[in-house]
N, C-alpha and C positions, 0 to 999 in steps of 0.2 A: 565519625564523619571526617572527610578529608578537609584539611585547613591549609590555606595558602601560607607558604613559608617565604621568608625574605629572599632567599637565593634559589627559589624553585624555578625549574625550567618550564617554558610554556607547555601546556597540556590541557587535557579534559578529564574531569572527574571519572575515576574508575577505569579509564582506558590505559591500563598499564602495559599491556602487550598487544601490539597492533601492526598491521602492514603499512601504517602511516606514521611518519616521523613528525610529531607536532612541534618540534623545535624549528622546522623549516617553514618559511613563509608560504610556499606553494601549497602546503597542506591545509592552509586556512582559506583557500579560495572558495568561491560559492559551491562548486561542484563537490568538493570534499566536505566542507562545513555542514552542508545540508543533510548529510548522513551521519557524520561523526558526532556532531552536537546532539542529535536525537538519541544516539546510542548511549552517550554519556548522561543525558537527561534521564533516560530510562533507568540507568544504574543509580542516579541520584534519588529518583523517586523511591527506589527500593531502600536506599539508606535512610530515608525519612519514614520508613515503615508504612508506605503506601503501596497499594496494588494499582496496576494499570486498569483502565476501563476496557472491558472486553466485549466487543459487539459480536454476538453469535446468532445463529439461526435456530428458531424453535420448530416444533413439529407442525406448526401452522404456516410455515414459510415466512414468518415475521422476524425481524431483527430485534433481539432483546439485549439488555445490558446485564453483564456479569462482571467479574473481575478476574484478572490473571496476574500473578506475581511475576516480577522480572526473572526470578529463578526458573519458573515454568516456561516463560517466554524464551529465554536463552538456552534452557536445558542445563543450566549450571548457575551457581551463585555468581551474580555479575561482578562481585568484588573478589572472586577467587583468583589466585595466582595461576590457576590452570586454565583460565579463559583467554583465548586469543581472538581478538576482533579482526576478522578478515573482511575488508571492504571491497566492493565491486569484484567479487570473486565467484567462481562457479560453485554451486552446491552439488558436488560430484555424485552423491547418491541418486540424483535425478537423471544423470547422463543415460542410464539404461533405458529410459522411456522414449528417447527420440533419436532421429537420424541427424547427423551433422553435429555441430558444436553447440553445446549448451551455453546459453548466454549467461553473463554474470548477474548477480543479484546484489542489492545494496549492502547487505550485511550477512555474513555467515559467521555464526558463533562456532568456534572450534575448541576442542579439548587440546590444550597445548602439549600435553605429554604424549598423546597418541596421534594427533592430527585429525582425529575423527570429527566430521561435520555434525554439529548438534542441531542447528536450526538455521533456516533461510528466511530472511525478512526483507521485503521491500519497504522503503521508508519514504514517507511524504511529510515534510515539515510544512505545515499549512498556517496561513494567517487567518485570524478571527477578528473582525468580520471580513468577508470578501466584498467585492464591488457590488454584488447583487443584494447584500443584506446590511450594508453599513448605514443605510438611512432608516432601517427598521428599529423597533425597540430592542433593547439589549437581549431580551430573552428569545429573540428570533434570529440572532446572529448565526451565521454558518460559514463553513470553509469550502473553498473550491478545491477539488482534487483533479489532477490531470494524470492519467494513467498511460504508461508506455506499453507497447506490444510485448516486450519481454516479461512484463508482469503477468500477462495472460498465459504465457508459456509456463511460468511457475505455478499459476493457478491450475492449469491442466495437470501438471506433474504431481501437485499435491493431492489432487483427486485420484489420479491413477495409482499413486502410492498406496492409497487405501484399498484399492481393488487388485493389487498385484498378485495376491494369492487367491483371488476369487473372480477370475475373468468371466466365468460362466454367468455369475450374477449380473455383471455389467452388461453382457450380451442380452440377457433376459430383459433388463431394464430398457435397453434401446428398442427392443421388440418391434422393429420395423426395418424393412429392407430399403436402404437408400441407394442400392445399386442402379436403380432406374434413373437416377439423376445423371444425365449425360454431361452436364457442364456446371460444376459448382460455382464457376465464376460468372454465370449468367444471372443477373438479379431477377429477371422475369420468371425464371424457373425456381430460384431459391425462395422468393417471396411466398410461394405457395406452401412451403414447408416450415416457415418460421414458427407458426403456432404449435405444430407438432414437436418441433425441436425444443421449444420452451417447456412443453409438458414433460418431455423426456428428461431434460436437465433438472426440472423440479423433482421428478421421481428419483433421479440419481442422488440429489441433495438429501431427500428424505431418508434414503436408505443408509446414509452415512452420517446422519445428523448427530449421532452420539459420539462420533470420532472426528469431528471437525478439528482443524488445526490452525494456528495463527499463520497469517499470510502477510499482512501489511501493518506496519507501525505508523501511526499518524499522530505525532506530537502537534500540539497547537500552541501558537503564541498570539496573545490577545492584546490589541491596542485600544485606545480610547476612540471609538468610531473609526473613521478612515485616516485619522491623524497618525503620525509616526511615533506617538508617545505610548509607551507600554503601559498597560493597566497595572494597578498595584499587584493584583493576583493575575499572573500572565502566562504561566506555563503548565502544561499537563500532557498526559499521554493516553491516546486511544489506540486500541488494537482491533483490527478486523480479522475475523476468522475467514478461511477460504470460502465458506458457504455464505456467510453474511455479506462478504464482498460481492458475490454474484448478484445480490439484489440491486446494487447500484445501477446495473445495466439491464437486468431482466425486468425489473419493475417498470422501468421507463418504456421498454418495448411492449410490455403487456398493456400499458395504457393506450398504445397506438393501434392495437388489434381491433379491427372493425367487426361489424355484425356477421361478416362472412368468414371470420377467422383469419384474415390476412392483414398485412401491413401495406401501406401505399408505396413506401420506399425503404431502402436500406440505409439508415443513418448509422453513425459510428457505434452507438450502443447496440444496435441490432447486428451490425457486422461483428461486434465482439462476441455476441451469442453464437454466431455462425462459426467463428474461429475456434472458440472453446469446444463447441460440439464436434467440429471436424477433427480436432486433435484427439478427442476422446473416442470418437467413432473409428478413426483410422487405427488407433491403438487396439481397439477391441477386435479388429480384423487381422492386423499385421504385427501386433505386439510392439509397435513403434509408430511414431508420427513424425512427419517432416515439417517442423514449425516454420522454417523459412519459406518453404514452398507454399504453405497454407496462407501465411500472412501476405506474401508477395502476390500470389495469384488471386486471392479473394479480397481484392481491394475495393471493388464496386465503385470505381472512379473517384475514390477519396484517398487522400494522402495517408501513408502509413507512419507518419512521424509520431503519431500518438494513437492509442487504441480508442479512448474516449475521454471526455471531461464532464464533470458534474459541478454545478454551481452550489454555493452555500445554501440556497433555498432548498435544494434537493438533499444535501447531506444533513441539514438541520433536522429533517424528518427522522433520520436514524440516530443522530447523535444527541438529540435534545436531552438535557439533564442539568442538574444543579452544577455539576463540574464543568459542563460546557459554558454555563453562565458565569461561574466563578471558579477558574482553575485553582489548584491547590498550592502551586509553587509561586512565591512572590518574586518580584523583579530584583529585590535586594539579595536574593539567593543566587543570582546568576554568577556572582563572583566566586561562589563555591563550586560552580560547574566549569567555568572557564578559568583556569588557574595559571599562575606563573607569568602573568602578563600576556597571555595568548590573545587577548582582545586587540593588542597592538599589532598583531600580524594579520588581522582580518583585512580583506580587500573587497569591500562592498561595491556593487555596481554604481557607476556614476551616471545617474539618470537625470536628464535635464528637467523633466517635469517635477522630480522630487526636489531638486535644487531650488527651482522657482517657488514651489509650494512652501519650502522651509526658509524662504528669504522674503518675508512680508515687507521688509524695508525697501525692496525694489519699487514698491508701489506707493510709498509715502509721498 
């Protein structure tokens, strides 16, 4: 295990080779820290001989809990000198599936000697509990997850990567001609197809359930209720497979389908279903999809700043476990993850509500 040395430079456990210089203050800003710390935490979890919690889809379209080692997650030993941590970088093997520029992903694990991309991961560092569960009993705590559109592009690519040598099967699974849709941007037209689209996405998921792959790393940090005080046991890592991740928005949409098999409106989670299907459908016809065009044109009068968000009440349903209730990494171990005085380079947001909350003397 890595131990802090007296003259050690600021850094993060395990992140020996990276496209970020952790001796520089700007590398410790919120936008960087929220992906680099989780990558380090995942390596630290491995050093403790723990596996990460792996949320997968089963043959009944239910999310189940399994485990995945960080070696399997990164495609290489996380403490290897041959691992390069490339943050906010394109996972170039996916470029072949789309038109235009592939967006970056939070973390690409690369083999240092060859430059080969081993794994692409979106990262969501989430607080436990969130605003919707902080007043509930501890065993009902949950984390909010906010998903950006680029994550949906990577979700589509991860699914298409499984079908790249079997496009005929993908076409058979779609088994419906959507050419008669004259305008995919018209919600009144698309609403009529949502139920069928969901059924097709379920069929696609079931056909590749044995080869699902990691998509999103979700480390959790737990506090005592909504206070800023960390719990004694406060850190752990959950990983969502690409197929388990789809349940976050598909299950919500299913709950809104009425007796006539339609939804009343296109909310963000339903729009995400349409986005992912259109990407897959276009690829089945043209061997590529235009992600920017799909996301921009199929907005349905809702901003595209995020794909969708789910509250802790929703994620708790899928993540409920003893480890969610009591994470395995203690707060005293944080000094083993943030090393060389790196904590002194952090630049947290200065929020007035947080300052007031943490200054009870103002009201004496």
